[in-house]
C-alpha positions in Angstrom: -56.4 -186.4 74.8 -57.6 -184.6 71.8 -56.6 -181.0 72.0 -56.0 -180.6 75.7 -54.9 -182.3 78.9 -58.3 -182.4 80.7 -61.5 -183.9 79.4 -63.2 -180.5 79.1 -60.6 -179.3 76.6 -60.9 -182.1 74.1 -62.9 -183.9 71.6 -64.0 -187.4 72.4 -61.6 -190.3 72.9 -62.1 -194.0 72.6 -59.8 -196.6 74.1 -59.9 -200.4 73.4 -62.4 -200.1 70.6 -64.9 -198.3 72.8 -64.2 -200.2 76.1 -63.5 -196.8 77.7 -64.7 -193.6 76.3 -64.0 -189.9 77.2 -67.0 -187.8 76.1 -67.0 -184.7 73.9 -68.5 -181.6 75.4 -72.0 -182.3 74.1 -72.4 -185.7 75.6 -70.6 -184.6 78.8 -73.0 -181.7 79.3 -76.1 -183.8 78.8 -75.0 -186.5 81.2 -73.7 -184.0 83.7 -77.0 -182.2 83.8 -78.9 -185.5 84.2 -76.7 -186.9 87.0 -76.5 -183.5 88.7 -80.3 -183.6 89.0 -80.3 -187.3 90.1 -77.6 -186.8 92.8 -78.6 -183.2 93.7 -75.1 -181.8 93.0 -75.5 -178.8 90.7 -72.0 -178.7 89.4 -71.3 -182.4 88.7 -69.1 -183.1 85.8 -69.6 -186.5 84.0 -66.8 -186.9 81.5 -66.4 -190.6 80.6 -67.8 -194.1 80.7 -66.9 -197.7 80.1 -68.7 -200.0 77.7 -71.1 -201.1 80.4 -72.4 -197.5 80.9 -70.5 -197.0 84.1 -70.2 -193.2 84.4 -67.1 -191.4 85.6 -67.7 -188.1 87.3 -66.5 -185.5 89.8 -68.8 -183.6 92.1 -67.7 -180.1 91.1 -66.7 -179.2 87.6 -64.7 -176.2 89.0 -62.2 -178.6 90.6 -61.4 -180.6 87.4 -57.9 -179.1 87.1 -57.0 -180.2 90.7 -55.2 -183.6 90.5 -56.5 -184.5 94.1 -60.2 -184.1 93.1 -61.9 -187.4 93.8 -63.4 -189.2 90.8 -66.6 -191.3 91.4 -68.3 -193.9 89.3 -72.0 -194.5 88.9 -73.2 -197.8 87.6 -76.8 -197.4 86.5 -77.3 -201.2 86.1 -76.4 -201.8 89.8 -77.8 -198.5 91.0 -74.7 -197.6 93.0 -72.1 -194.8 93.1 -68.7 -195.3 94.5 -65.5 -193.3 95.1 -62.8 -194.4 92.7 -59.5 -192.5 92.7 -58.1 -189.0 92.4 -58.6 -187.2 89.1 -54.9 -186.7 88.3 -54.3 -190.5 88.7 -57.3 -191.3 86.5 -55.9 -188.9 83.8 -52.6 -190.8 83.9 -54.4 -194.1 83.6 -56.3 -192.8 80.6 -53.1 -191.5 79.0 -51.2 -194.7 79.4 -54.2 -197.0 78.7 -54.1 -198.8 82.0 -57.7 -197.6 82.6 -58.6 -200.6 80.3 -57.5 -203.0 83.1 -60.8 -202.4 84.9 -63.0 -202.6 81.9 -63.8 -206.3 81.7 -62.1 -206.6 78.3 -62.8 -210.3 77.9 -66.6 -209.8 78.3 -66.4 -206.8 76.0 -64.6 -208.7 73.3 -67.1 -211.6 73.6 -70.0 -209.2 73.3 -68.5 -207.4 70.2 -68.0 -210.8 68.6 -71.6 -211.9 69.4 -72.9 -208.6 68.1 -70.8 -208.7 64.9 -69.2 -205.4 65.7 -65.6 -204.3 65.9 -66.2 -201.3 68.3 -68.6 -199.1 70.1 -68.9 -195.4 69.3 -68.3 -192.9 72.0 -71.5 -192.3 73.8 -72.8 -195.9 73.3 -72.9 -198.6 75.9 -74.2 -202.1 76.6 -76.3 -202.7 79.7 -78.0 -205.8 81.1 -81.4 -206.5 79.6 -82.9 -206.0 83.1 -80.9 -203.8 85.5 -79.3 -205.8 88.3 -80.9 -203.7 91.0 -84.3 -204.7 89.5 -83.4 -208.4 89.6 -81.6 -208.8 86.3 -78.4 -210.7 85.6 -75.2 -208.7 85.0 -74.1 -211.3 82.5 -77.3 -211.0 80.4 -76.3 -208.1 78.2 -78.6 -206.4 75.8 -77.8 -207.2 72.1 -77.9 -203.6 70.8 -75.7 -200.7 71.8 -77.6 -197.8 73.2 -77.0 -194.2 74.0 -75.2 -193.6 77.4 -78.0 -191.2 78.2 -80.7 -193.8 78.1 -79.7 -196.0 81.1 -78.9 -193.0 83.2 -82.2 -191.4 82.3 -84.1 -194.7 83.0 -82.7 -194.8 86.5 -83.7 -191.2 87.1 -87.2 -191.9 86.0 -87.4 -195.0 88.2 -86.2 -193.0 91.2 -88.7 -190.2 90.5 -91.5 -192.8 90.3 -90.4 -194.3 93.7 -90.5 -190.8 95.2 -94.0 -190.1 93.8 -95.2 -193.3 95.4 -94.0 -192.3 98.9 
């Protein structure tokens, strides 16, 4: 991975033409700040995503060098977060490329073909036109790549609006 063995010690990394992306420090810092606010965990560390904008994170950046630290995913389109697997195991799956097995590569290839693209840049993702938790269809993807920050920010804004209505 770039210059080091953990995501914080590297430049960005793209696997499978952008199907899975490890962020550089700039993108990681921005998304970590945003998700830290949303989940109310001040030291969250968001370090990767798949092409659908599903974010990979740990709850405490200070534990990133511990292989047993649990990795979570956050899917802004579905509005859910889930425990995934230990950090050390995820790093192995990134290194050997098996992380791509969970990235819906057939749908990604179809979308790339429809969009006339050969890859996605690190930090770009494709989300449903309407988020699933708002009644959208997970198969009705937007036609243009967007910044990974946009879907995460959109969910934070929606949540803030819900809070203000209460």
